[in-house]
N, C-alpha and C positions, 0 to 999 in steps of 0.2 A: 504494500500500500504506500502511496506517495502522499497520503493525507487522509483526513477523516472529515466528512461533511455531516450535516444533520439528516435524519431519515425522512423528513417531510419539509415542504417549502424550500426545496433545494436551491442553493447549497446551505443557506443560513437559517432555515426554519421560518422564513417569512410567511406570515399569515397563520401561524400556529403558536401555541403556548403549552407549557407543561402544567397540566392540571394537578397531577400528583407526582411528586418527585421520589427519588431513591432514599430509602432508609434501611440501615442495617437491621437485620432480624425483623424486618417488616416488609415494605414494598420494595422489591429487589430490582426495580427498573423505573422508567418514567412513562407516564401516560400523556401522550401528545394529543391535543385537541385543536380543531380549527377555530379561528377567532369568531366564527359565526355562532358557535355554541350548539347545543343539542346534537342532532344527527346531520347537521349541514355539511360535515366533512366526510360522511359515508360515501365510499367509492373514490375518494381522493387518492392520488398515487402515493406510494411509499417507495423510497429509493434505498439502494445499497449505500451504506456510509463510506465504503472503501472497496478497493479491489479485493477479491477473495473467491472462495469456492463454497458452493452450497453443500452443507453436510447434513441438513435435515430439511425436508419439505413434505408436510402432510397435514391432514385434518386430524388433530390430536383429540378432538372432542372435549368432554368435560368443560372446565372453565376457560379453555384455551381456544378451541376452534382451529382455524388454519394458522399454522406456524411455519416460519422459515428461519433457519439458523445458517449464517454465513461465517466461515472461518477466514480470518485475515492475518497475514504475516506482515510485520513492519519492523523497521530498525529504530530503536530508541536513540536518543541523542548521544548516549554513551557508547554506541556501536553495537550493542547486543540485538540480535533478532528475536522478537517476541511474537506471540500469537494471541489473538482474542477471538471470541465468538460474539457476533451480534445477533440478537434474537428479535424477530418481528412477529408479534402475536395479535390475535383477534382479527386476522385479515379476512376481508370479504372474498377476495380472489388471490390465489398464489400464482405469480407469473414465472417463477423459476422452479426447476426440478433439482432433486439431489444429484450432485455430480457436475452441475453446470458452473461455469466460471461467470462471475459478475464483475463489472467494473464500477467504480465510484459513480453514482448517479443513475445506474441502471434501475429500471422499475422492478421491484421485488413483488409487488402486489398492490392491493388497494385497502384502504381503511374500512374496517367492518365493525360489527356489533358483537363479535364472539359467537359461540354456538347458540343456535335457537334465539338469536337476538337478545342474549342475556344482559348486555350492557348498552349504554348509549355509545354511539360510534366513537372510537378512539384507537390509537396505536399504542399497544403496550410494547416498550422497547427496553432491552437489556444489553449490557456488555459484560461478558464473563472472562475472567482470567483463567479459570480452571476449565480445561477443555473436556473434562469428563462429565460435566453436569447434564448436558442434553436436556431432556424433559424430566429428569429425576432430581429436582431441586431439593426434595426432602432428604436426600442422602449427603448433602454437603453443607458446610458452614454458610450461613446467610450474612456474611461479613465482607469487609474489604479484602479479606484473604482470597475470596472466591470471585467477587464482583467489583466492577468499577462503577462509580457514579457516572452515568453516561455523558452528560454535558461537560463535566470536568475532564473526563478522558478525551473527548473530541476536541474541546477548546485547547487543550495542551498539545494536540497533534494535528492541527488543521492543515498544516503544510509540512511534509517530510521530504527528505532528499529522494529524488527519483533514482531508481536503480534498474537498469535494463538487464536483469538476470532472474533466473528461476530459483525458487526456494521450495524445498520439499516441505509439504504441509502434512502434519499428522492427521489421519482420518480414522474412522471406526474407533473413536475413543469413548463413545457413550455407553452407558449401562444398557444391556440388551433387553432387559425386561420392560414391558410397557404396563404401567399401573392401570390402564384402561381395559386390559384384557381380563377376562373372567376365567378362572380355572375351576373345573368341576370334575372330580374323580379322574384326574390325570388327563382330561381332554381339554384342550384350549379352545375357547369360543371367543370370537371377536365380536365386539358390540356392533 
C-alpha cells in the first residue's frame, strides 16, 4: 500500500461522519454514516482504503450480513513491512470476491442495513493488527493489541512511499470454524 484513504466519501470521507467510534473492549470499529442521516446513505459506494487482497467475502448472517475483509501490506516509517486487515461490514452489495486484488479507491460494495434490515444504513469499519481474527472476534483481545482505531491509523499513513515490488501476503490465517453453523449429532447444517 502506498497510503490509506477513508472507506467512504473518497478519499477524505467527504459527506460522511463517524456516528460511533472505536472503543477498546467495546465497539471495535467505526460506524460511518452519510450526512443526510437515516437511510439516505443506503446503497452509497464503499471503497478499499488501500491496495490489498480480499481474504474474506461472504454473507456472514447474524448481526453482520455481507462482509469483506481486505489484507494490506505496507512499510512503516521505520522500514518494517507490516500487514493489517480492513473489514467492511453490513454491506448491501459485495463487489469483490475472495482472492481478488483491490487497489486504493476500488469499490468494495455499497452501504447497507445489515441482515434483514437490522440497522439503519451505515458502514461498520474495522482495522485489525492480528491477522487471525477473521469473523471470530470472540477469540481475541478486544484491545489495541489486536485492533487499531481506524481514523488514527489512516491519518498517520495517508501517504506512504510507493514501492514497485511484490510482497508475499499471508493468507488462510483465520479460524476455520464458523459460529453461524449449527452442529447436530456430528452432521453440519448450514443456516
